[in-house]
C-alpha positions in Angstrom: 7.2 38.7 15.8 4.5 36.5 14.4 3.3 33.2 15.8 5.8 30.5 16.0 5.7 28.2 13.0 5.7 24.5 13.7 8.1 22.3 11.8 6.5 20.9 8.7 7.2 17.2 9.4 4.9 15.5 12.0 7.9 13.3 13.0 10.1 16.3 14.0 11.1 15.7 17.6 10.6 19.3 18.5 7.0 19.2 17.2 6.2 15.8 18.8 7.5 16.8 22.2 5.9 20.2 22.2 2.5 18.8 21.4 2.9 16.2 24.2 3.9 18.9 26.6 0.9 21.0 25.6 -1.3 18.1 26.2 0.1 17.5 29.7 0.0 21.2 30.7 -3.5 21.9 29.3 -6.1 22.3 32.0 -7.8 19.0 31.5 -9.3 16.7 34.0 -9.8 13.0 33.5 -13.6 13.5 33.5 -13.4 16.2 30.9 -11.0 14.3 28.7 -13.2 11.2 28.7 -16.2 13.4 27.9 -14.5 15.2 25.1 -13.0 12.0 23.7 -16.5 10.4 23.8 -17.8 13.4 21.8 -15.0 12.9 19.3 -16.1 9.3 18.7 -19.7 10.3 18.4 -18.9 13.1 16.0 -16.8 10.7 13.9 -19.6 8.2 13.8 -22.1 10.6 12.3 -19.8 12.7 10.1 -19.2 10.1 7.5 -21.4 9.4 4.5 -24.7 7.7 5.5 -25.1 6.1 2.1 -22.3 4.3 0.4 -22.1 5.1 -3.3 -22.6 2.2 -5.6 -19.5 0.8 -7.2 -19.2 1.8 -10.8 -18.6 -1.4 -12.7 -16.8 0.3 -15.5 -14.4 2.3 -13.4 -12.7 -0.4 -11.2 -9.7 -2.6 -12.1 -11.2 -5.9 -13.2 -9.5 -8.6 -11.2 -9.4 -12.3 -10.7 -8.5 -14.2 -7.5 -6.3 -17.3 -8.0 -6.7 -19.4 -4.8 -9.8 -18.8 -2.7 -8.8 -20.6 0.4 -8.4 -18.9 3.8 -6.1 -16.0 2.6 -7.9 -15.5 -0.7 -11.3 -15.3 0.9 -9.9 -13.0 3.6 -8.7 -10.6 0.9 -12.1 -10.8 -0.9 -13.7 -9.7 2.4 -11.6 -6.5 2.2 -11.9 -6.1 -1.5 -15.7 -6.1 -1.3 -15.6 -2.6 0.2 -13.0 -1.1 -2.2 -14.6 0.7 -5.2 -11.5 0.9 -7.3 -11.6 -2.9 -8.0 -14.2 -5.2 -9.4 -14.0 -9.0 -9.0 -14.8 -10.7 -12.3 -13.3 -14.1 -11.8 -12.3 -16.6 -9.1 -10.3 -19.8 -9.3 -9.8 -22.7 -7.0 -9.6 -26.5 -7.2 -12.6 -27.2 -5.0 -16.3 -26.2 -5.2 -16.4 -25.5 -1.5 -13.7 -22.8 -1.8 -15.3 -21.3 -4.8 -18.7 -21.2 -3.2 -17.3 -19.5 -0.1 -15.4 -17.0 -2.2 -18.6 -16.1 -4.2 -20.6 -15.7 -1.1 -17.9 -13.4 0.3 -17.4 -11.1 -2.7 -21.0 -11.2 -4.0 -22.0 -10.5 -7.6 -21.5 -13.1 -10.3 -17.7 -13.6 -11.0 -16.8 -16.4 -13.5 -15.6 -19.6 -11.8 -12.5 -21.5 -12.9 -10.7 -24.5 -11.6 -7.6 -23.9 -13.8 -5.8 -20.6 -13.5 -4.7 -20.8 -17.1 -8.3 -20.5 -18.2 -8.8 -17.5 -15.9 -5.7 -15.8 -17.4 -7.1 -16.4 -20.9 -10.1 -14.2 -19.9 -9.6 -10.9 -21.7 -11.9 -9.2 -19.2 -9.3 -9.7 -16.4 -6.8 -6.9 -15.9 -5.1 -8.0 -12.8 -4.9 -11.1 -10.5 -4.3 -11.8 -6.9 -2.2 -14.9 -6.3 -3.2 -16.4 -2.9 -2.4 -20.1 -3.6 -0.2 -22.3 -1.3 3.4 -21.0 -1.3 4.8 -23.7 -3.7 2.4 -22.4 -6.4 3.2 -18.7 -6.1 5.9 -18.6 -8.8 4.1 -20.8 -11.4 0.9 -18.8 -11.1 2.7 -15.5 -11.1 4.8 -16.5 -14.1 1.7 -17.5 -16.1 -0.1 -14.3 -15.1 2.8 -12.0 -16.1 3.2 -13.9 -19.4 -0.5 -13.4 -20.0 -0.1 -9.6 -19.6 -1.8 -9.2 -16.2 -0.8 -7.1 -13.3 -0.1 -9.3 -10.3 -0.5 -9.0 -6.5 1.2 -12.0 -5.0 1.1 -12.8 -1.3 4.4 -13.4 0.5 6.6 -15.2 0.2 7.0 -14.2 -3.4 8.8 -17.4 -4.4 9.6 -20.8 -2.9 12.8 -22.0 -4.5 16.2 -20.4 -5.3 15.8 -20.8 -9.0 12.5 -18.9 -8.8 14.3 -15.8 -7.4 16.4 -15.4 -10.6 13.6 -16.4 -12.9 11.0 -14.0 -11.5 13.5 -11.1 -11.6 14.1 -11.7 -15.3 10.4 -12.0 -16.0 9.5 -8.7 -14.3 12.4 -6.7 -15.7 11.2 -7.7 -19.2 7.7 -6.4 -18.5 8.2 -2.9 -17.1 4.6 -1.8 -17.7 3.1 -4.5 -15.6 2.7 -4.1 -11.9 4.0 -6.7 -9.4 3.2 -6.1 -5.8 4.1 -8.3 -2.8 1.6 -8.8 0.1 3.7 -7.2 2.8 1.1 -4.9 4.3 3.3 -3.3 7.0 4.9 -1.3 4.2 1.5 0.4 3.8 0.8 1.1 7.4 0.8 4.7 8.5 2.2 3.7 11.9 5.1 1.7 10.5 5.8 4.6 8.0 5.9 6.9 11.0 8.4 4.6 12.8 10.6 4.6 9.7 10.4 8.4 9.5 11.5 8.5 13.1 14.5 6.4 12.2 15.4 8.5 9.2 15.2 11.7 11.3 17.4 10.4 14.0 14.9 10.3 16.9 16.1 6.8 17.8 19.7 7.6 17.3 21.8 4.8 15.8 19.4 1.9 15.3 21.4 -1.3 15.7 19.0 -4.0 16.9 15.5 -5.3 16.1 13.8 -7.9 18.2 10.7 -9.6 16.8 8.4 -12.5 17.7 5.4 -14.3 16.4 4.2 -16.6 19.2 1.0 -18.6 19.1 -0.8 -20.8 21.6 -0.9 -23.4 20.2 -0.6 -22.4 16.6 -1.8 -24.2 13.4 -3.8 -27.3 14.1 -4.0 -30.3 11.7 -7.4 -30.4 10.1 -9.0 -33.7 9.4 -10.2 -33.1 5.9 -10.1 -35.0 2.5 -6.7 -34.7 0.8 -5.2 -34.1 4.2 -1.7 -33.0 3.1 -3.0 -30.3 0.7 -5.7 -29.2 3.1 -3.0 -28.6 5.7 -0.3 -27.5 3.2 1.3 -25.0 5.7 2.4 -28.0 7.8 4.4 -29.8 5.1 7.7 -28.7 3.7 6.8 -30.1 0.3 4.4 -27.1 -0.1 5.4 -24.7 2.7 8.3 -22.7 4.2 6.8 -23.2 7.6 7.0 -20.6 10.4 9.7 -18.7 8.6 7.7 -18.2 5.4 4.3 -17.7 6.9 5.2 -15.6 9.9 8.8 -14.4 10.1 8.8 -13.1 6.6 6.7 -10.1 7.6 9.1 -9.2 10.4 12.3 -9.8 8.4 10.9 -7.2 6.0 10.3 -4.8 8.8 13.9 -5.2 10.0 15.3 -4.6 6.5 13.1 -1.5 6.2 14.0 0.0 9.6 17.7 -0.8 9.3 17.8 0.3 5.7 19.8 -2.8 4.6 19.5 -6.5 4.0 21.2 -9.3 6.0 24.6 -10.7 5.3 24.1 -14.0 7.1 21.6 -16.0 9.2 21.9 -18.8 11.8 19.5 -20.3 14.2 18.0 -23.2 16.0 14.9 -25.0 14.9 13.3 -28.2 16.1 10.0 -30.2 16.1 9.1 -30.4 19.8 5.4 -29.9 20.6 3.0 -30.3 17.6 3.1 -34.1 17.1 0.3 -34.6 14.6 2.1 -35.7 11.5 3.5 -32.4 10.3 7.1 -32.1 9.2 7.7 -28.3 9.6 9.6 -27.1 12.6 7.4 -25.7 15.4 10.1 -24.1 17.7 12.3 -21.7 15.8 14.9 -19.0 16.9 16.9 -17.1 14.2 19.6 -14.5 14.3 20.3 -12.3 11.3 23.6 -10.5 10.9 23.4 -7.2 9.0 26.3 -4.9 8.0 27.8 -2.6 10.6 27.0 -4.9 13.5 23.2 -4.7 13.2 21.1 -7.6 14.3 17.6 -9.0 14.0 16.6 -11.7 16.5 13.3 -13.6 15.7 11.5 -16.2 17.6 8.5 -18.4 16.8 7.1 -20.8 19.4 3.9 -22.4 20.4 2.6 -22.4 23.9 2.4 -18.7 24.7 0.9 -15.7 22.9 2.3 -13.1 25.2 4.2 -10.1 23.8 5.9 -7.8 26.2 5.8 -4.8 23.8 3.4 -1.9 24.3 2.9 -2.9 27.9 1.5 -6.3 27.1 -1.6 -4.7 25.5 -1.3 -6.9 22.4 -0.5 -10.5 21.8 1.4 -12.8 19.4 3.5 -10.6 17.2 5.3 -7.4 17.3 8.7 -5.7 16.8 11.0 -3.6 19.1 13.3 -1.3 17.2 16.2 -0.3 19.4 18.5 2.7 18.9 21.1 4.6 21.0 18.6 7.4 21.7 15.3 5.5 22.0 13.2 2.5 21.0 9.9 1.9 19.3 7.4 -0.9 20.2 5.1 -1.6 17.2 2.6 -4.2 16.0 0.3 -4.5 13.0 -2.7 -5.8 14.9 -5.6 -7.4 13.1 -9.0 -6.5 11.7 -10.3 -5.7 15.1 -7.2 -4.1 16.6 -5.4 -1.5 14.4 -1.6 -1.0 14.3 -0.2 0.7 17.4 3.2 2.0 18.3 4.9 3.5 21.4 8.1 5.4 21.7 10.6 5.1 24.6 13.4 7.6 25.0 16.7 6.1 26.1 16.9 6.8 29.8 20.7 7.4 29.8 21.7 8.0 26.2 25.4 8.2 25.4 26.9 11.7 25.0 27.9 11.6 21.4 30.1 14.7 21.3 31.8 13.8 24.6 32.6 10.3 23.3 34.1 11.8 20.1 36.4 14.1 22.0 37.4 11.7 24.8 37.5 8.3 23.2 39.7 6.9 26.0 37.1 8.1 28.6 34.1 6.9 26.7 34.3 3.3 28.1 35.5 2.9 31.7 35.3 0.2 34.3 32.0 -1.0 35.6 32.2 1.1 38.7 31.6 4.2 36.6 28.4 2.9 34.9 25.1 4.4 36.0 21.8 2.5 35.8 18.9 4.8 34.8 15.2 4.3 35.4 13.2 3.3 32.4 11.4 6.1 30.5 7.6 6.4 30.2 6.2 5.5 26.8 5.3 8.3 24.4 2.7 7.8 21.7 3.7 7.9 18.1 1.6 10.7 16.8 -0.2 10.2 13.4 -1.8 12.9 11.3 -5.2 12.7 13.2 -3.5 13.8 16.4 -1.2 16.6 15.2 -2.1 20.2 15.5 -2.1 22.1 12.2 -3.3 25.5 13.4 -6.5 25.1 11.3 -8.5 23.2 13.8 -11.9 24.4 15.0 -12.4 24.8 18.8 -14.0 21.3 19.0 -11.3 19.7 16.9 -8.6 21.2 19.1 -10.3 20.1 22.3 -10.7 16.6 20.9 -7.0 16.4 20.0 -5.9 17.6 23.5 -8.3 15.1 25.0 -6.8 12.2 23.1 -3.3 13.3 24.0 -4.2 13.5 27.6 -5.6 10.1 27.6 -2.6 8.7 25.7 -0.3 10.2 28.4 -2.3 8.6 31.2 -2.3 5.2 29.5 -6.1 5.3 29.3 -6.0 5.2 25.5 -3.4 3.9 23.0 -3.1 5.7 19.7 -4.3 3.5 16.9 -3.9 3.7 13.2 -7.2 4.8 11.7 -7.3 2.4 8.7 -6.4 -1.2 8.2 -3.2 -1.5 6.2 -4.6 -4.4 4.3 -7.2 -2.0 2.8 -4.5 0.5 2.1 -2.3 -2.0 0.2 -5.2 -3.3 -1.9 -6.2 0.3 -2.8 -2.6 1.1 -3.7 -2.4 -1.9 -6.0 -5.4 -0.8 -8.0 -4.0 2.7 -8.2 -0.7 1.3 -9.5 -2.6 -0.7 -12.1 -4.4 2.4 -13.4 -1.7 5.0 -13.2 1.6 3.2 -12.9 4.1 3.8 -10.2 6.4 1.7 -8.0 4.7 -0.3 -5.2 6.2 0.1 -1.7 6.4 -3.7 -1.6 7.8 -4.1 -5.1 9.7 -6.9 -6.8 13.0 -6.3 -5.0 11.4 -5.9 -1.6 9.5 -9.2 -2.2 12.6 -11.1 -3.5 14.8 -9.9 -0.6 12.2 -11.2 1.8 11.7 -14.5 0.0 15.5 -14.9 -0.2 15.7 -14.5 3.5 13.1 -17.2 4.0 14.9 -19.7 1.7 18.3 -19.1 3.4 16.8 -19.1 6.9 15.3 -22.6 6.3 18.6 -23.7 4.8 20.4 -22.5 8.0 17.9 -24.4 10.2 18.1 -27.6 8.1 21.9 -27.7 7.9 22.6 -26.3 11.3 25.1 -23.7 10.1 25.5 -20.0 9.4 24.4 -19.3 5.8 25.8 -16.4 3.9 23.2 -14.4 1.9 25.5 -14.2 -1.1 25.1 -18.0 -1.5 21.8 -17.2 -3.3 23.8 -16.0 -6.3 25.0 -19.5 -7.0 21.9 -21.4 -6.0 19.3 -22.3 -8.5 21.4 -21.4 -11.5 22.7 -23.8 -14.2 25.4 -26.1 -12.8 24.5 -25.3 -9.2 23.7 -28.2 -6.8 19.9 -28.4 -6.0 18.8 -27.2 -2.6 16.5 -29.8 -1.0 13.8 -28.9 1.5 15.1 -31.2 4.2 13.7 -31.7 7.7 15.9 -31.0 10.6 15.6 -33.6 13.3 15.7 -32.7 17.0 
């Protein structure tokens, strides 16, 4: 017989567990592992190109940035290193924002203070909409009607009527790309977690727990035009914590569960940040999905601790729970790449026995057995998996990393920032077509969840998601962005 052929998918449980076993049983001391891993880092550092090729001005998608505040300038910092796009225009209402954006991206992009003038520029193929939330739909609408491709940050829209209007606009323009800024969809680590769900490694996934806690969170800036300078803190312009933070994690739950919510309820109040803001600063939400699934989300000031991945990361993360195992996962930031860990259920239910003996499947408490928790297993990405084509050094480096993962000395990190991946993907879609991972429907589902979540908090009731079908349409009562007291 020939050599055993490994399963083709890197997320096959047999392949994952075999590789982990090989790493544990390989004759590897801690000193050797650290030495080889160090060699791996050194090799990687010198193996890349020493001279970055100049960007070809004629090849990249020519884009404009509408809104060059904190988010717009952040994206420009990443866009500067992406050859497939070329910034030819920037737009903001203040000279300070425009100056900062130009210093960030370099070159000599045209400067505008009215986005309609930017959209009239025939040299612009695509635009990024990174305005305050209340302007997302107006800017996106004008851009689509001007024939531009659009990358719009989440939340895609602000009001119920904009959900229906944007869907009609995009459906009438099938050749134009609309991508939503939900970068977790472009993360290799999150894609691996979704593949694990699809292949049944976690069993029946029924529960997602997510948080985004900050200490203390957004501070009121004492700047001219104070309300607009602090737009995230006022409901006139902002969806508050739900729009700015929870939206990312609602999308993760939708993706991992493979469905959208049926209803949402929660508790929100204004307790700690007494600086003139009118958004809620203390929010807990429960989302009811079909088939008994749930998402529980919390957003509070006063602590940045996250218990996931052994407390190695702070602020935000998701725990995806199934009958056979759970995944802890977080997106990280520019300095800390996405990481994820897999915990096998210590005492999983015997599926076949439960089917055969339904009456015996659930007995009195005296028959229940408490099991010790399982040790975390790394979620292996492409760089860590054996293909059979490795050189001796590559094989040794992979075993070294796996050994270090097992001992908790290293945590597997995604090799590339998903923000860069999503931006590169957008330019690729603009040039060759295709459907973005975070497309119109993903973006609208996410924005709808934000709108209805805030309604549930404002009115203190459970809101059904099918209510959106009547909201914002002719004859429907307007939804006011009220402020819940308490």
